[in-house]
matplotlib code that plots the C-alpha trace (Angstrom):
import matplotlib.pyplot as plt

x = [0.0, 1.1, 2.5, 0.7, 1.9, 0.6, 0.7, 1.0, 1.6, -0.1, -3.1, -2.8, 0.6, -0.9, -1.4, -4.6, -3.0, -0.2, -2.6, -4.5, -1.2, -0.1, -3.4, -4.6, -3.2, -5.6, -8.7, -10.0, -9.9, -11.3, -15.0, -15.9, -19.4, -21.3, -22.2, -19.2, -18.0, -14.6, -13.5, -10.6, -8.7, -7.8, -6.5, -4.2, -1.1, 1.6, 5.2, 7.8, 5.4, 5.0, 1.4, 0.7, -2.1, -2.1, -3.9, -4.2, -4.5, -5.6, -8.9, -10.2, -10.6, -14.1, -13.5, -10.1, -9.9, -9.3, -7.2, -5.3, -1.8, -3.4, -5.4, -2.4, -0.2, -2.7, -2.8, 0.9, 1.2, -1.4, 0.2, 3.5, 1.8, 0.1, 2.1, 5.2, 6.4, 5.4, 5.5, 5.9, 4.7, 6.0, 5.5, 8.5, 6.6, 5.7, 8.8, 9.1, 6.6, 6.5, 3.9, 6.2, 8.9, 6.4, 5.4, 9.1, 9.8, 7.3, 8.5, 12.2, 11.3, 9.8, 11.0, 9.3, 11.1, 10.0, 10.5, 10.3, 8.5, 9.0, 5.9, 4.9, 8.3, 6.5, 9.5, 13.3, 14.0, 11.9, 14.1, 16.7, 14.3, 14.4, 17.6, 16.0, 14.0, 17.2, 16.6, 13.7, 16.4, 14.7, 17.2, 17.0, 13.9, 12.6, 11.4, 8.2, 5.2, 2.2, 0.1, 2.4, 3.9, 7.5, 9.8, 7.2, 8.9, 12.1, 10.0, 8.2, 11.6, 12.7, 9.4, 9.3, 12.9, 12.0, 9.4, 10.5, 11.0, 7.8, 8.4, 6.3, 3.1, 2.7, -1.0, -3.1, -4.8, -7.8, -8.9, -11.1, -9.9, -12.4, -11.8, -14.0, -14.1, -16.1, -15.9, -14.2, -16.5, -18.8, -17.7, -15.0, -12.9, -15.9, -17.1, -13.6, -13.3, -16.8, -15.6, -12.4, -13.7, -11.3, -10.3, -7.2, -5.9, -8.1, -6.7, -3.2, -1.8, 0.4, 2.2, 1.3, 3.8, 2.7, 3.5, -0.1, -2.0, -2.0, -3.9, -5.6, -6.5, -10.0, -11.0, -14.0, -17.8, -17.0, -15.6, -12.1, -10.9, -8.3, -9.3, -7.4, -6.6, -5.3, -3.4, -6.6, -7.7, -4.3, -3.1, -5.4, -3.7, -5.6, -4.4, -6.3, -9.3, -11.5, -10.2, -12.7, -10.5, -8.7, -10.8, -10.8, -7.0, -6.8, -9.2, -7.4, -4.9, -7.4, -9.8, -7.1, -5.9, -9.4, -11.8, -14.9, -15.4, -17.7, -18.8, -19.9, -22.6, -23.6, -27.4, -27.5, -26.1, -27.3, -25.4, -22.9, -20.7, -17.8, -19.6, -20.1, -16.4, -15.4, -18.1, -16.7, -13.2, -14.8, -16.5, -13.4, -11.4, -14.2, -14.5, -17.4, -19.6, -21.6, -23.2, -23.6, -25.8, -24.2, -25.5, -29.0, -29.5, -29.4, -32.3, -35.4, -38.4, -37.0, -39.9, -39.8, -40.9, -37.9, -35.6, -37.1, -36.7, -33.1, -32.4, -34.0, -32.0, -28.7, -29.5, -30.6, -27.5, -25.3, -27.1, -26.7, -25.1, -27.9, -27.5, -25.7, -26.7, -27.6, -27.5, -28.7, -26.4, -24.9, -21.2, -21.9, -24.6, -23.2, -26.6, -26.4, -22.6, -22.3, -24.8, -22.3, -19.7, -22.2, -23.1, -19.4, -18.7, -21.6, -20.5, -17.0, -18.5, -20.5, -17.4, -15.9, -19.1, -18.8, -21.8, -21.7, -21.8, -24.8, -26.9, -26.0, -27.1, -30.2, -31.4, -30.3, -30.7, -34.5, -34.7, -32.6, -34.7, -37.8, -36.2, -33.5, -31.2, -32.8, -31.9, -29.6, -29.7, -32.0, -29.5, -30.6, -28.3, -28.1, -26.5, -25.7, -23.6, -22.5, -19.7, -18.0, -14.3, -12.0, -9.8, -11.2, -11.2, -15.1, -17.5, -17.1, -19.2, -18.8, -21.9, -20.9, -22.8, -22.7, -22.6, -21.2, -20.6, -24.3, -25.1, -25.5, -25.0, -28.7, -29.0, -25.8, -27.4, -30.5, -28.5, -26.7, -29.9, -31.4, -28.3, -28.6, -32.2, -31.3, -28.1, -26.9, -24.4, -25.4, -22.6, -20.2, -19.7, -19.9, -18.6, -20.6, -18.7, -20.2, -17.7, -17.6, -18.4]
y = [0.0, 3.5, 6.1, 8.8, 12.4, 15.1, 18.8, 20.9, 24.5, 27.6, 29.1, 31.0, 29.7, 28.0, 24.4, 23.9, 25.3, 22.9, 20.1, 21.0, 21.1, 17.7, 16.0, 17.8, 15.1, 12.7, 14.9, 13.8, 10.1, 10.6, 11.0, 14.4, 13.5, 16.5, 16.3, 14.5, 16.5, 18.0, 16.2, 18.5, 17.5, 14.0, 13.0, 10.7, 11.7, 10.1, 10.9, 8.8, 5.8, 6.0, 6.5, 8.1, 9.7, 13.4, 14.8, 18.5, 18.8, 22.5, 21.7, 19.4, 22.0, 23.4, 27.1, 27.4, 31.2, 31.1, 28.0, 28.3, 27.0, 24.0, 22.9, 23.2, 21.3, 18.4, 18.3, 18.2, 15.4, 13.4, 14.0, 12.7, 9.6, 8.7, 10.0, 8.6, 12.0, 15.5, 18.6, 21.6, 24.7, 28.1, 31.5, 33.3, 36.6, 36.9, 35.2, 33.1, 33.4, 32.2, 29.7, 28.3, 27.8, 26.0, 23.6, 23.1, 22.2, 19.3, 18.2, 18.0, 15.1, 13.3, 9.9, 10.5, 12.6, 16.3, 18.6, 22.4, 23.9, 27.6, 28.6, 31.8, 32.1, 33.6, 35.5, 34.9, 37.7, 36.1, 33.0, 35.1, 35.2, 31.4, 30.9, 32.3, 29.0, 27.1, 28.4, 25.9, 23.2, 20.9, 21.0, 22.7, 24.7, 23.9, 27.1, 26.6, 28.5, 26.3, 28.7, 28.7, 25.3, 26.4, 24.3, 21.6, 19.1, 19.2, 19.0, 15.8, 14.2, 14.7, 13.7, 10.4, 9.6, 9.7, 6.9, 3.6, 0.8, -1.3, -4.9, -7.5, -8.4, -12.1, -12.0, -14.2, -11.9, -14.1, -13.7, -10.7, -8.0, -6.4, -3.2, -2.1, 1.7, 4.4, 7.2, 6.7, 4.8, 3.6, 0.1, -0.9, -2.8, -4.5, -5.9, -7.0, -8.8, -10.3, -11.7, -13.0, -14.0, -15.1, -18.1, -16.4, -19.7, -19.7, -16.4, -15.7, -12.2, -11.0, -7.8, -5.5, -3.5, -0.1, 0.3, 0.8, -2.1, -5.6, -8.3, -10.9, -14.1, -15.2, -18.7, -20.4, -20.9, -21.2, -17.7, -16.9, -13.3, -10.9, -8.3, -5.1, -3.8, -0.3, 1.2, 2.9, -0.3, -1.0, 2.4, 5.0, 8.4, 10.5, 13.8, 13.4, 11.6, 14.6, 15.8, 16.0, 14.5, 12.0, 9.0, 10.1, 10.1, 6.9, 5.3, 6.3, 3.4, 0.7, 1.9, 1.9, -1.6, -3.2, -4.5, -4.0, -1.5, -2.2, 1.3, 1.3, 3.9, 4.4, 3.8, 6.1, 9.0, 8.7, 9.8, 12.5, 14.6, 12.4, 9.3, 11.2, 12.0, 8.4, 7.4, 9.8, 8.2, 4.8, 6.2, 8.0, 4.8, 2.9, 0.2, -2.0, -0.9, -2.5, -0.2, -1.6, 0.2, -0.9, -0.7, -1.6, -3.3, 0.1, 1.6, 1.7, 0.9, -1.2, -1.2, -2.1, 1.5, 2.9, 0.6, 1.8, 5.4, 4.9, 3.1, 5.9, 8.5, 6.7, 6.3, 9.9, 11.2, 8.9, 9.5, 9.3, 5.9, 4.1, 0.5, -1.0, -3.4, -1.9, -4.3, -3.5, -5.3, -5.3, -6.1, -6.5, -9.2, -10.5, -10.1, -10.5, -10.5, -13.3, -11.5, -8.7, -11.1, -12.7, -9.3, -8.3, -11.5, -10.9, -7.3, -8.6, -11.0, -8.2, -6.1, -8.8, -9.5, -10.1, -9.6, -11.2, -8.6, -10.4, -10.1, -6.5, -5.6, -7.8, -6.2, -2.6, -1.7, -2.1, 0.0, 2.7, 2.7, 3.1, 5.9, 7.4, 10.2, 13.6, 15.1, 18.1, 21.1, 19.0, 16.2, 12.7, 10.5, 6.9, 4.2, 1.2, -1.2, -1.9, -3.9, -4.4, -3.4, -6.3, -6.2, -3.2, -2.6, -2.3, -3.3, -0.7, -0.5, 1.4, 2.6, 3.5, 6.5, 8.7, 11.9, 10.9, 14.5, 15.2, 12.4, 14.1, 12.9, 12.2, 9.8, 8.0, 7.6, 6.3, 3.7, 2.8, 2.4, 0.2, -2.1, -2.3, -3.4, -6.2, -7.5, -7.9, -5.0, -4.2, -2.6, -2.0, 1.3, 0.9, 3.0, 3.9, 5.5, 6.9, 6.8, 7.5, 4.4]
z = [0.0, -0.7, 1.7, 3.6, 3.4, 5.8, 5.2, 8.4, 9.2, 10.6, 8.9, 5.6, 4.5, 1.4, 2.7, 0.6, -2.5, -2.1, -1.5, -4.7, -6.6, -5.4, -6.0, -9.1, -11.5, -10.0, -9.5, -12.9, -11.9, -8.4, -8.5, -7.0, -6.0, -4.8, -1.1, 0.2, 3.1, 3.2, 0.1, -0.6, 2.5, 1.3, -2.1, -4.0, -5.9, -7.9, -8.8, -10.6, -10.4, -6.7, -5.5, -2.2, -0.2, 0.8, 3.8, 4.4, 8.2, 8.0, 6.5, 9.2, 11.9, 11.9, 12.6, 10.9, 11.3, 15.0, 15.3, 18.5, 19.1, 21.0, 18.0, 15.6, 18.2, 18.2, 14.4, 14.2, 16.8, 15.0, 11.6, 13.1, 14.4, 11.2, 8.3, 6.6, 5.6, 6.9, 4.7, 7.0, 5.0, 5.9, 4.2, 2.6, 2.3, 6.0, 7.2, 10.4, 13.3, 16.9, 15.8, 13.2, 15.9, 18.1, 15.4, 14.6, 18.2, 18.0, 14.5, 15.6, 17.9, 15.0, 13.7, 10.4, 7.8, 7.8, 4.8, 5.2, 2.3, 1.8, 0.0, -1.9, -3.5, -6.4, -7.8, -7.6, -5.2, -2.5, -2.4, -0.5, 2.4, 2.7, 4.6, 7.8, 7.9, 8.7, 12.3, 12.5, 12.8, 10.2, 7.4, 3.9, 3.1, -0.4, -2.2, -4.1, -5.4, -4.9, -7.0, -10.1, -9.4, -9.7, -7.6, -6.9, -9.2, -7.1, -3.9, -5.2, -6.0, -2.5, -1.1, -2.9, -2.0, 1.7, 1.4, 2.9, 0.4, 0.4, 1.5, -0.3, 1.4, 2.4, 1.8, -0.4, -2.9, -3.4, 0.2, 1.0, 3.3, 5.6, 7.6, 10.5, 10.6, 12.4, 14.9, 18.2, 20.6, 17.9, 18.9, 16.5, 18.9, 20.5, 17.2, 16.2, 19.5, 19.0, 15.6, 16.9, 20.3, 23.0, 20.8, 19.5, 18.3, 15.1, 14.0, 12.8, 12.8, 9.9, 10.2, 7.3, 5.3, 6.5, 10.1, 10.8, 9.4, 10.9, 9.0, 11.1, 9.2, 10.3, 9.4, 11.0, 10.5, 6.8, 6.6, 5.4, 5.3, 6.6, 9.1, 8.6, 12.0, 12.4, 15.2, 16.3, 18.0, 19.6, 20.8, 22.1, 22.2, 24.7, 23.3, 20.1, 21.5, 21.2, 17.9, 15.1, 12.4, 14.6, 13.4, 9.8, 9.5, 11.5, 9.0, 5.9, 5.9, 6.9, 4.2, 1.5, 2.5, 2.5, -0.1, 2.0, 4.8, 7.7, 8.9, 12.5, 13.4, 17.1, 17.4, 20.4, 18.5, 14.9, 11.8, 12.5, 10.3, 11.3, 9.8, 6.6, 6.4, 6.8, 4.3, 1.8, 2.2, 1.5, -1.6, -2.8, -2.6, -4.3, -1.6, -0.7, 2.1, 4.9, 7.5, 11.0, 13.4, 16.7, 20.3, 19.0, 22.4, 24.1, 22.0, 24.1, 21.9, 19.1, 16.7, 13.0, 12.4, 14.2, 12.3, 9.0, 10.0, 11.0, 7.7, 5.7, 7.5, 6.8, 3.1, 2.6, 4.3, 2.2, -1.1, -4.1, -3.2, -1.4, -2.5, 0.5, 3.4, 6.8, 9.8, 13.3, 15.6, 19.0, 19.5, 23.2, 23.0, 19.7, 18.1, 14.3, 14.3, 11.8, 9.6, 9.3, 8.0, 5.6, 4.2, 3.9, 2.0, -0.4, -1.0, -1.8, -4.3, -5.9, -6.2, -8.4, -10.3, -14.1, -16.3, -19.7, -22.6, -24.2, -21.1, -20.6, -24.1, -23.9, -20.7, -21.1, -24.8, -24.8, -21.6, -23.2, -26.2, -24.1, -22.0, -24.2, -22.9, -23.4, -26.7, -26.6, -28.9, -31.2, -31.5, -30.6, -28.5, -29.4, -27.3, -29.4, -27.3, -23.7, -22.3, -18.9, -18.6, -17.6, -14.5, -12.8, -9.0, -9.0, -11.8, -14.6, -17.7, -21.0, -22.9, -26.5, -27.8, -30.8, -28.7, -25.3, -24.2, -24.1, -21.7, -18.3, -14.7, -14.0, -17.0, -15.9, -12.5, -14.1, -15.9, -12.7, -10.8, -13.5, -13.5, -9.7, -10.0, -12.5, -11.1, -7.6, -7.1, -3.5, -1.4, -4.2, -6.2, -9.9, -12.7, -15.8, -18.6, -21.8, -24.7, -28.3, -30.2]

ax = plt.figure().add_subplot(projection="3d")
ax.plot(x, y, z, "-o")
ax.set_aspect("equal")
plt.show()
């Protein structure tokens, strides 16, 4: 799995601009679904064939205008715990501040590599201001302009050179990987313990390559999968316990390393913004999804009506992706715990579903003829042929049309929904591409 890079620094030094610059190459590939919260704080990037994730810590704090030293300190500590490389952004125009010095004090204790990025070097004269940043005690400052992109190539070269060499994973690729994710206290560790039980002998732990993921092989009751365990379950750092983005950054690695994510929601608290953040990470990485409403045993009047209301709320908050299983469970009483594993297994199978081309065309073409895409500027759009792309991470389909540029998002969604009605694709994202025939 790739590396995680965190961008830290005081407000208004250009962290977001740098983030956009690093991730822009991928923005076209990553689906920017409207309605996903705080999307711009997490993205993927690639340089010299190495892929990595980028997190902009500045964007996670709610009222970012009045971030106090304390908040920034927490962010920096968390970034150090979780990231493989930290980019410390400072501002050449305004020079060094006390806050920069405070951040540097924390960063100097770091075992992870830290790179000082002297941003806003928008003209050559400004680079003569950079040497003052040697005072931070973190080595050479790299002068860049995140806005124009000058100097970013050199920065990326250095960045990629700091990554640890990946060791080969000793994991069997045909066995699904499940990750349990959710806000702190939603019951992640309880459900993992409920799966594994005290009978530790039936599970084998395999250290993952990234220092944060441990794979536990689970093999009983006819199930066989890896449980991706992240540090979150093993070490609880009290300092960041109350931090809004704590669970989100913690989840990044486990989500990236899994095939299917089991998202835990606390029945006593309902769907919170935090849950949406984690959901948007799962979507962005195109992973399978099973939602577990945990602590259902604590809900007072457990009527079917209440269950339906809860389900509707979850689906409406997660829309437009609504085709995923929701299970009401209790890790404590072990109620419906095996059901969670069954659903996760089904979602995994759906992710790898192959639909024969003949069936696709038989089923979908008559439908498209009955409900064609709306004509645009008097031109009629014809879709003639459909096929599934081979070897994709999630089921991906190409619809060949004479005027693909006129097929808009609502119609693509219509096609997706019809396919979900006809084939079992529950829990997995699917891609629908319209191409020139």
